[in-house]
Backbone as a ProteinNet text record, in pm:
[ID]
protein_1_A
[PRIMARY]
MEVEVKLFATLRDYLPKGSGKFSCKMEIDGRTRIRDLLERLKIPKEIPKIILVNGVHGKEDQVLKEGDVVSIFPPVAGG
[TERTIARY]
7292.4	7261.1	7307.9	7327.2	7376.4	7294.3	7268.1	7203.4	7290.6	7271.3	7338.3	7235.7	7274.7	7187.3	7253.8	7179.8	7229.1	7144.1	7211.2	7142.1	7182.9	7086.7	7110.7	7084.4	7152.4	7137.9	7159.4	7069	7087.3	7082.9	7026.9	7020.1	7156.9	7255.4	7390.7	7449.6	7402.4	7452.4	7425.2	7333.9	7296.5	7376	7466.1	7549.2	7639.3	7662.6	7753.4	7895.3	7972.5	8113.3	8184.4	8273.9	8347.8	8277.7	8160.2	8086.1	8148.2	8106.6	8142.7	8072.6	8096.4	8039.1	7886.3	7830.7	7686.4	7618.8	7696.5	7631.6	7709.1	7641.7	7705.4	7641.9	7712.7	7659.6	7611.6	7498.1	7444.7	7406.5	7441.1	7402.4	7259.4	7179.6	7039.7	7007	6891.9	6841.7	6719	6658	6546.8	6417.1	6416.4	6295.1	6312.1	6426.8	6454.5	6368.3	6300.5	6216.9	6289.2	6242.4	6299	6291.9	6181.9	6164.7	6279.1	6321.2	6430.1	6561.7	6587.1	6708.4	6705.6	6591.1	6579.3	6607.1	6559.4	6585.2	6732.9	6796.6	6939.5	7024.5	6981.6	7054.7	7018	6919.2	6872.5	6816.9	6749.8	6681.2	6545.5	6520.7	6393.7	6272	6171.3	6047.8	5979	5991.6	5918.3	5980.9	6102	6162.6	6097	6033.9	5974.6	6084.3	6053.3	6153.4	6089.4	6166.6	6127.8	6218	6159.6	6236	6219.3	6332	6332.6	6408.7	6357.9	6429.1	6451.6	6578	6613.8	6543.8	6532.5	6474.4	6322.9	6256	6109.8	6065.6	5958.9	5912.5	5891.2	5943.2	5929.7	5850.2	5795.1	5718.8	5800.7	5781.7	5861.6	5843.1	5729.9	5708.4	5755.9	5817.7	5867.9	5987.6	5985.3	6095.8	6201.6	6326.8	6437	6496.3	6562.5	6625.4	6773.9	6849.4	6992.7	7017.3	7112.2	7152.5	7066.1	6957.3	6873.9	6956.2	6920.5	6978	6864.9	6879.6	6778.6	6831	6758.4	6794.7	6692.5	6742.9	6653.7	6685.3	6583.1	6595.2	6506.9	6549.8	6455.5	6362.3	6250.2	6161.1	6236.4	6200.6	6267.7	6173.7	6227.8	6149.1	6224.5	6153.8	6218.3	6147.2	6204.5	6142.5	6148
12769.4	12632.1	12606	12479.1	12444.1	12329.6	12338.9	12230.8	12199.3	12080.6	12043.4	12046.9	12106	12113.7	12037.1	11940.3	11860.3	11891.9	11929.3	11959	11854.8	11811.9	11704.6	11750.1	11682.5	11704	11852.1	11910.3	12048	12150.4	12115.4	12210.2	12235.5	12148.5	12169.1	12301.8	12354.9	12484.2	12596.6	12575.3	12678.5	12668.8	12570.9	12562.5	12684.9	12738.6	12852.4	12814.2	12911.5	12888.1	12832.4	12737.7	12678.1	12560.5	12525.3	12411.3	12282	12172	12041.4	12019.3	11903.8	11875.3	11867.1	11818.7	11797.1	11869.9	11923.6	11976.7	12093.5	12160.1	12267.8	12271.7	12329.7	12355.3	12499.4	12521.4	12656.9	12687.5	12806	12854.1	12905.6	12866.8	12910.8	12957.2	13022.7	13054.5	12967.5	12980.7	12895.5	12918.4	13015.2	13044.6	13015.5	12964	12941.8	12829.4	12858.1	12759.3	12712.2	12604.5	12555.8	12665.7	12736.1	12846.9	12948	12976.3	13072	13019.9	12889.4	12830.5	12842.7	12813.7	12822.6	12965.2	13063.3	13203.1	13235.9	13191.5	13216.9	13154.1	13038.5	12970.7	13024.4	13114.8	13176	13072.9	12971.1	12873	12931.9	12954.8	13017.9	12938.9	13012.6	12951.2	12865.5	12905.2	12834	12699.8	12671	12541.2	12436.5	12335.6	12229.5	12155.6	12112.2	12043.8	11945.4	11844	11747.4	11774.9	11792.6	11830.2	11723.1	11676	11581.9	11645.2	11625.1	11666.2	11539.4	11504.8	11381.3	11259.7	11260.9	11147.5	11144.3	11246.5	11251.9	11375	11361.3	11475.4	11597.8	11710.8	11836.1	11936.8	12034	12142.2	12270.9	12362.5	12484.4	12570	12557.5	12638.3	12567.2	12449.8	12374.5	12445.4	12460.8	12521.3	12414.1	12450.8	12355.9	12356.8	12244.9	12229.8	12200.4	12220.6	12190	12048.4	12036.8	11906	11846.5	11915.4	11862.9	11851	11752	11735.4	11757.4	11861.5	11897.6	11855.7	11765.4	11718.6	11772.2	11832.9	11894.4	11836.4	11782.8	11716.8	11786.6	11790.7	11830.6	11712.9	11735.7	11624	11514.9	11392.1	11278.5	11218	11190.6	11124.1	10999.6	10903.6	10779.9	10725.3	10622.2	10567.7	10417.2
4664.3	4631	4488.1	4458.2	4326.3	4266.7	4135.8	4062	3941.5	3886.4	3762.9	3651.3	3540.2	3423.6	3310.5	3254.7	3143.1	3020.7	2912.7	2787.8	2684	2604.1	2508.8	2365.9	2273.1	2128.6	2094.7	2017.4	1970.3	2083.7	2197.7	2309.7	2372.6	2346.7	2402.8	2359	2246.1	2198.1	2297.4	2392.3	2489.8	2620.4	2631	2752.5	2759.9	2879.3	2893.3	2853.7	2808.4	2775.6	2898.3	2875	2984.8	3050.8	3000.9	3056.4	3006.6	3069.3	3018	2885.1	2825	2693.6	2697.1	2807.7	2816.2	2931.6	3028	3147.6	3207	3300.8	3376.9	3515.7	3607.8	3742.2	3744.2	3809	3818.5	3962.4	4006.4	4138.5	4132	4229.2	4234	4375.7	4388.7	4522.9	4548.6	4661.2	4700.5	4625	4533.2	4456	4307.5	4267.7	4125.7	4070.5	3960.3	3892.2	3766.1	3709	3584	3478.5	3474	3379.6	3392.4	3514.4	3536.3	3478.2	3493.4	3435.1	3283.1	3223.7	3078.5	3031.5	3105.4	3070.4	3084.6	3192.9	3213.1	3103.3	3053.7	2947	2808.6	2803.7	2679.5	2580.9	2635.4	2551.4	2515.3	2386.1	2346.4	2394.5	2437	2488.3	2383.4	2256.6	2151.9	2113.4	2162.1	2133.6	2222.8	2161.8	2244.4	2320.9	2440.3	2521.4	2617.5	2650.7	2752.5	2871.3	2989.1	3107.8	3214.6	3266.2	3378.4	3493.7	3615.3	3736.7	3817.7	3834	3903.6	3841.9	3707.6	3636.3	3628.8	3682.1	3682.7	3603.4	3524.1	3444.6	3532.4	3485.6	3558.5	3477.4	3545.9	3483	3496.3	3400.8	3400	3525.3	3596	3716.6	3843.8	3830.2	3945.8	4008.9	4140.9	4215.2	4239.2	4215	4227.7	4367.5	4402.1	4533.1	4515.2	4620.5	4622.4	4571.3	4477.2	4428.8	4319.1	4279.9	4171.9	4043.9	3962.5	3829.2	3730.4	3648.6	3550.3	3413	3347.7	3214.6	3115.7	3007.2	2909.7	2771.9	2709.1	2579.3	2478	2350.3	2246.1	2220.6	2152.8	2122.3	2045.6	2070.5	2008.4	1904.9	1788.3	1684	1640.1	1601.9	1556.8	1435.4	1384.1	1265.6	1263.9
[MASK]
+++++++++++++++++++++++++++++++++++++++++++++++++++++++++++++++++++++++++++++++

């Protein structure tokens, strides 16, 4: 199965080599959770993040499905 992972702002530094500017496709199995993707991308656990799956807030223990789009943002601050 395949999902698309989109990383934003400073998190783009964790995209695998050869990825697009903002996203990559990743092969998963039927048990892959968001937490597993974060580990594969080597995004440190202590970095705060906002996670959306298909535009809806996701939790790190959520199991992903074929075709899901996972968007990961660092916290946003404004003024």
